[in-house]
DRENTORKOL-3810 file (N, C-alpha, C; in nm, 4 decimals):
REM DRENTORKOL-3810
@n.u->9.1082; n.v->10.6448; n.w->10.9901; ca.u->9.1288; ca.v->10.6720; ca.w->10.8754; c.u->9.0233; c.v->10.6729; c.w->10.7869
@n.u->9.0304; n.v->10.7772; n.w->10.7245; ca.u->9.0204; ca.v->10.9316; ca.w->10.6129; c.u->8.9031; c.v->10.7686; c.w->10.4799
@n.u->8.8534; n.v->10.7282; n.w->10.5167; ca.u->8.7159; ca.v->10.6066; ca.w->10.4362; c.u->8.7049; c.v->10.7068; c.w->10.2595
@n.u->8.7418; n.v->10.7189; n.w->10.1853; ca.u->8.6776; ca.v->10.7288; ca.w->10.0781; c.u->8.5620; c.v->10.8392; c.w->10.0114
@n.u->8.5269; n.v->10.7031; n.w->10.0964; ca.u->8.3256; ca.v->10.7828; ca.w->10.1165; c.u->8.3833; c.v->10.9546; c.w->10.1721
@n.u->8.3703; n.v->10.9294; n.w->10.2881; ca.u->8.3733; ca.v->11.0377; ca.w->10.3932; c.u->8.4783; c.v->11.2042; c.w->10.3116
@n.u->8.6036; n.v->11.1336; n.w->10.2397; ca.u->8.6466; ca.v->11.2428; ca.w->10.1764; c.u->8.5532; c.v->11.3391; c.w->10.0212
@n.u->8.5084; n.v->11.1994; n.w->10.0427; ca.u->8.3468; ca.v->11.2042; ca.w->9.8537; c.u->8.2486; c.v->11.3262; c.w->9.8854
@n.u->8.1964; n.v->11.3301; n.w->10.0466; ca.u->8.1234; ca.v->11.4214; ca.w->10.0575; c.u->8.1128; c.v->11.4864; c.w->10.1035
@n.u->8.2956; n.v->11.5185; n.w->10.1947; ca.u->8.2573; ca.v->11.6280; ca.w->10.2236; c.u->8.3362; c.v->11.7703; c.w->10.0975
@n.u->8.3933; n.v->11.7292; n.w->9.9767; ca.u->8.4021; ca.v->11.7465; ca.w->9.8350; c.u->8.4121; c.v->11.8369; c.w->9.7994
@n.u->8.2176; n.v->11.7054; n.w->9.7314; ca.u->8.0339; ca.v->11.7633; ca.w->9.6535; c.u->8.0261; c.v->11.8455; c.w->9.8389
@n.u->8.0159; n.v->11.8057; n.w->9.9368; ca.u->7.9012; ca.v->11.9559; ca.w->9.9641; c.u->7.9613; c.v->12.0896; c.w->9.9580
@n.u->8.1131; n.v->12.1387; n.w->9.9871; ca.u->8.2125; ca.v->12.1833; ca.w->9.9432; c.u->8.1652; c.v->12.2600; c.w->9.7927
@n.u->8.1828; n.v->12.1656; n.w->9.7553; ca.u->8.1496; ca.v->12.2438; ca.w->9.5531; c.u->8.0348; c.v->12.2672; c.w->9.5617
@n.u->7.9931; n.v->12.2490; n.w->9.5710; ca.u->7.7812; ca.v->12.2248; ca.w->9.5544; c.u->7.7807; c.v->12.4479; c.w->9.6739
@n.u->7.8480; n.v->12.4109; n.w->9.8404; ca.u->7.8282; ca.v->12.5085; ca.w->9.8544; c.u->7.9262; c.v->12.6691; c.w->9.8137
@n.u->8.0406; n.v->12.6223; n.w->9.6694; ca.u->8.0250; ca.v->12.6961; ca.w->9.6785; c.u->8.0548; c.v->12.7436; c.w->9.5140
@n.u->7.9143; n.v->12.6687; n.w->9.4702; ca.u->7.8167; ca.v->12.6890; ca.w->9.3479; c.u->7.8668; c.v->12.6437; c.w->9.2149
@n.u->7.9967; n.v->12.5471; n.w->9.2285; ca.u->8.0538; ca.v->12.5281; ca.w->9.0894; c.u->8.0571; c.v->12.3718; c.w->9.0515
@n.u->8.0178; n.v->12.3497; n.w->8.9336; ca.u->7.9888; ca.v->12.2136; ca.w->8.8468; c.u->8.1060; c.v->12.1983; c.w->8.8995
@n.u->8.1873; n.v->12.0491; n.w->8.8715; ca.u->8.2816; ca.v->11.9062; ca.w->8.8816; c.u->8.3930; c.v->12.0029; c.w->8.7489
@n.u->8.2638; n.v->12.0290; n.w->8.6301; ca.u->8.3883; ca.v->12.1085; ca.w->8.5292; c.u->8.4678; c.v->12.1964; c.w->8.6194
@n.u->8.3778; n.v->12.2765; n.w->8.6749; ca.u->8.3954; ca.v->12.4235; ca.w->8.7079; c.u->8.5535; c.v->12.3842; c.w->8.7757
@n.u->8.5326; n.v->12.3088; n.w->8.8485; ca.u->8.5706; ca.v->12.3045; ca.w->9.0194; c.u->8.7085; c.v->12.1738; c.w->8.9268
@n.u->8.7220; n.v->12.1549; n.w->8.8112; ca.u->8.8107; ca.v->12.0388; ca.w->8.7358; c.u->8.8898; c.v->12.1503; c.w->8.7409
@n.u->8.8012; n.v->12.2527; n.w->8.6155; ca.u->8.9151; ca.v->12.3773; ca.w->8.5754; c.u->8.9698; c.v->12.4484; c.w->8.7013
@n.u->8.9767; n.v->12.5271; n.w->8.7607; ca.u->8.9767; ca.v->12.5938; ca.w->8.8418; c.u->9.1525; c.v->12.4192; c.w->8.9265
@n.u->9.0947; n.v->12.3879; n.w->8.9879; ca.u->9.2129; ca.v->12.3741; ca.w->9.0459; c.u->9.3836; c.v->12.2563; c.w->8.8790
@n.u->9.2741; n.v->12.3050; n.w->8.7783; ca.u->9.3518; ca.v->12.2131; ca.w->8.6998; c.u->9.3966; c.v->12.0615; c.w->8.6582
@n.u->9.2686; n.v->11.9710; n.w->8.7122; ca.u->9.2827; ca.v->11.8364; ca.w->8.6602; c.u->9.1554; c.v->11.7703; c.w->8.5656
@n.u->9.1426; n.v->11.6643; n.w->8.4918; ca.u->9.0377; ca.v->11.6433; ca.w->8.4280; c.u->8.8821; c.v->11.6313; c.w->8.5160
@n.u->8.7664; n.v->11.6699; n.w->8.4447; ca.u->8.6480; ca.v->11.6241; ca.w->8.4852; c.u->8.6406; c.v->11.5477; c.w->8.5627
@n.u->8.6746; n.v->11.3840; n.w->8.4583; ca.u->8.6609; ca.v->11.2547; ca.w->8.5280; c.u->8.7284; c.v->11.2685; c.w->8.6964
@n.u->8.8102; n.v->11.3140; n.w->8.6975; ca.u->8.8578; ca.v->11.3534; ca.w->8.8390; c.u->8.7665; c.v->11.3659; c.w->8.9430
@n.u->8.7397; n.v->11.4750; n.w->8.9298; ca.u->8.6307; ca.v->11.4640; ca.w->9.0440; c.u->8.4618; c.v->11.4452; c.w->9.0636
@n.u->8.4443; n.v->11.3600; n.w->8.9221; ca.u->8.3390; ca.v->11.2232; ca.w->8.9161; c.u->8.3837; c.v->11.1805; c.w->8.9832
@n.u->8.5019; n.v->11.0767; n.w->8.9856; ca.u->8.5446; ca.v->10.9393; ca.w->9.0652; c.u->8.6075; c.v->11.0188; c.w->9.1676
@n.u->8.6257; n.v->11.1293; n.w->9.2119; ca.u->8.6692; ca.v->11.1330; ca.w->9.3648; c.u->8.5454; c.v->11.1518; c.w->9.4656
@n.u->8.4350; n.v->11.2107; n.w->9.3652; ca.u->8.2460; ca.v->11.2256; ca.w->9.4451; c.u->8.2367; c.v->11.0984; c.w->9.4447
@n.u->8.2616; n.v->10.9632; n.w->9.3432; ca.u->8.2143; ca.v->10.8985; ca.w->9.4243; c.u->8.2667; c.v->10.7804; c.w->9.4752
@n.u->8.4102; n.v->10.8399; n.w->9.5672; ca.u->8.4340; ca.v->10.7574; ca.w->9.6103; c.u->8.5790; c.v->10.6570; c.w->9.5247
@n.u->8.6070; n.v->10.7301; n.w->9.4556; ca.u->8.7530; ca.v->10.5422; ca.w->9.3754; c.u->8.8591; c.v->10.6343; c.w->9.4631
@n.u->8.9383; n.v->10.5089; n.w->9.5403; ca.u->9.0409; ca.v->10.5760; ca.w->9.5697; c.u->9.1080; c.v->10.5759; c.w->9.5278
@n.u->9.1314; n.v->10.4804; n.w->9.4240; ca.u->9.3000; ca.v->10.5404; ca.w->9.3595; c.u->9.3112; c.v->10.6331; c.w->9.3122
@n.u->9.2856; n.v->10.7904; n.w->9.3582; ca.u->9.2947; ca.v->10.9142; ca.w->9.2788; c.u->9.5307; c.v->10.9611; c.w->9.3592
@n.u->9.5892; n.v->11.0215; n.w->9.3065; ca.u->9.6273; ca.v->11.0655; ca.w->9.3302; c.u->9.7264; c.v->11.1770; c.w->9.4669
@n.u->9.7458; n.v->11.1819; n.w->9.5916; ca.u->9.7481; ca.v->11.2534; ca.w->9.6083; c.u->9.7747; c.v->11.4154; c.w->9.5860
@n.u->9.8328; n.v->11.4027; n.w->9.4917; ca.u->9.9075; ca.v->11.5403; ca.w->9.4266; c.u->9.7677; c.v->11.5939; c.w->9.3594
@n.u->9.6374; n.v->11.5158; n.w->9.2703; ca.u->9.5306; ca.v->11.5783; ca.w->9.2073; c.u->9.4283; c.v->11.6280; c.w->9.3436
@n.u->9.3966; n.v->11.5036; n.w->9.4493; ca.u->9.3664; ca.v->11.5876; ca.w->9.5672; c.u->9.4271; c.v->11.7041; c.w->9.6691
@n.u->9.5694; n.v->11.7151; n.w->9.6537; ca.u->9.4997; ca.v->11.8674; ca.w->9.7089; c.u->9.5332; c.v->11.9573; c.w->9.6437
@n.u->9.5478; n.v->11.9222; n.w->9.5182; ca.u->9.4550; ca.v->12.0189; ca.w->9.3951; c.u->9.3417; c.v->12.0539; c.w->9.4434
@n.u->9.2951; n.v->11.9878; n.w->9.4649; ca.u->9.1861; ca.v->11.9768; ca.w->9.4937; c.u->9.0514; c.v->12.0434; c.w->9.5857
@n.u->9.1276; n.v->12.0044; n.w->9.6860; ca.u->9.1046; ca.v->12.0425; ca.w->9.8817; c.u->9.1612; c.v->12.1951; c.w->9.8188
@n.u->9.2709; n.v->12.2477; n.w->9.7299; ca.u->9.3356; ca.v->12.3650; ca.w->9.8494; c.u->9.2515; c.v->12.4909; c.w->9.7360
@n.u->9.1242; n.v->12.4420; n.w->9.5739; ca.u->9.0582; ca.v->12.5406; ca.w->9.4976; c.u->8.9688; c.v->12.5639; c.w->9.6790
@n.u->8.9277; n.v->12.4003; n.w->9.7078; ca.u->8.7645; ca.v->12.4066; ca.w->9.7629; c.u->8.7687; c.v->12.5031; c.w->9.9235
@n.u->8.9609; n.v->12.4946; n.w->9.9549; ca.u->9.0039; ca.v->12.6012; ca.w->10.0725; c.u->8.9673; c.v->12.4481; c.w->10.2318
@n.u->8.9940; n.v->12.3453; n.w->10.1935; ca.u->8.9499; ca.v->12.2634; ca.w->10.3149; c.u->9.1641; c.v->12.2225; c.w->10.3316
@n.u->9.1668; n.v->12.1963; n.w->10.4685; ca.u->9.3038; ca.v->12.1702; ca.w->10.4703; c.u->9.2260; c.v->12.0743; c.w->10.5868
@n.u->9.3967; n.v->11.9398; n.w->10.5536; ca.u->9.3308; ca.v->11.8374; ca.w->10.6003; c.u->9.4774; c.v->11.8255; c.w->10.7984
@n.u->9.3787; n.v->11.7616; n.w->10.8740; ca.u->9.4962; ca.v->11.7941; ca.w->10.9341; c.u->9.5673; c.v->11.6620; c.w->11.0139
@n.u->9.6255; n.v->11.6038; n.w->11.0059; ca.u->9.6610; ca.v->11.4279; ca.w->11.0892; c.u->9.7431; c.v->11.4401; c.w->11.2118
@n.u->9.6662; n.v->11.3147; n.w->11.2450; ca.u->9.7392; ca.v->11.2976; ca.w->11.3594; c.u->9.8090; c.v->11.1731; c.w->11.3950
@n.u->9.9300; n.v->11.1891; n.w->11.4792; ca.u->9.9436; ca.v->11.0597; ca.w->11.5935; c.u->9.9787; c.v->11.0211; c.w->11.6487
@n.u->9.9994; n.v->10.9131; n.w->11.7320; ca.u->10.0345; ca.v->10.8919; ca.w->11.9300; c.u->10.1854; c.v->10.9311; c.w->11.8739
@n.u->10.2789; n.v->10.9409; n.w->11.8392; ca.u->10.3736; ca.v->10.9840; ca.w->11.7690; c.u->10.3884; c.v->11.1508; c.w->11.7922
@n.u->10.2841; n.v->11.2614; n.w->11.7181; ca.u->10.3061; ca.v->11.3629; ca.w->11.7076; c.u->10.2234; c.v->11.4389; c.w->11.8408
@n.u->10.2310; n.v->11.3213; n.w->11.9109; ca.u->10.1774; ca.v->11.4155; ca.w->12.0428; c.u->10.3016; c.v->11.3910; c.w->12.1901
@n.u->10.3636; n.v->11.3035; n.w->12.1853; ca.u->10.5114; ca.v->11.2895; ca.w->12.2489; c.u->10.6188; c.v->11.4345; c.w->12.2471
END
């Protein structure tokens, strides 16, 4: 299971490696800057489409796996 704190640290690490401020990332993703702050603090109630926009800007790919997918 993907914990909000794990997602938060991955996004923050990639944002800093890209030398982007929270505001710059928010503008590039087309979301409000408080959303980036909330995600990096591990808030659990962020919309999936918002997270997808941020992951896309940072070039982070998410891979889904399950026992059914292995059959």
